[in-house]
C-alpha positions, 0 to 999 in steps of 0.5 A: 567984284564985290562979295556975295552970298549964294547957295553952294554947288558942287565946284566950290568943293576944292574951295571949300576943302580948302577953307576948311584945311587953312581954318582947321587948327581952331581957326587957325591955318593946320595945313603943316599939321596934316599930311592929307589936306582933305580930312577935315573937309571929309568930316565937316564940310564936304558932306554937306556940301554932297548931302544938302547943299540946300542948306549950304551957302558961300561967300564969294569974293573976286578971288574966289569962294572965301567962306562958307556956312554949312547945316542941317535942319535934323541932325539925326536924321544927318547921322543916318544919312552918313552912315549910310551914304558918306562914311563907307567910302571913306571908311574903306580909302582909310584904315581905322588907325591902330595903337595908341591914340596918345601917339596919333598924328593929326591925319589918324586922329582924323581918320579915327573920327571917320570911322568913330564920328563924334557928335554934340550930346544926345540932350543938346540935339533933343533940344536944338535939332540943327546944327550948323559950321561956318569958316572964313578965310582971314581975308574976309573976317572983320567985313561982318560976312560972318554974320551976313552967312549966319544970318541967311542960313538962319532965316532959311532955317526959320523959314522951314520951320526950324525952331532951334539950332547948335554947334560945337566951338573949340575951346581954344578957339577964342576970336569964334566963342566970342563971335557966337556968343555975340550973334544971340548963342547961349553957351551950353552948360549943365544939365544939357552937357558937362563942361569940356575941355575940348568943345564949347557948345552954342545954342539959339531959339530960333 
């Protein structure tokens, strides 16, 4: 079976949670860091599959779903939807960690992010209102599948009238930073955003 691209289905969710975990350490496997393997997906992929499946796509090969791209056209509206329809249930299931954040383990840091979600700086959201997340399993990398998934998402976004899109990459994910820089995304800096040790922000006008 050749790798095919298609719109996400709800029954892809388990595989997408897994991809989020095994790419969750700046593109590397985060399984050993987490006691709860769903926490990364709760934040970065599952809400899109659940709340905005029309803007989520997967790459599927003979072994199953091996990559995804998710995103939304209106970041601020989606953040409001998360507050209403996504975070409350998770916040009930995962108590907000207490104590010194410097002493938290990886699970506690993710749980804190559920209670106190972060987002791109407001100036970036204003200039680039749409945003995306994309991850591929290692078996799909180097085959152009990331580019194909990205092109599919951007094509749909253009057809919907989207003018610009942003994303954040881990500052330690050199391969990811190189990929986005080679696919028409501009690395964003002052005055939109101050340099960060954790996140490299990118934007593209469509």
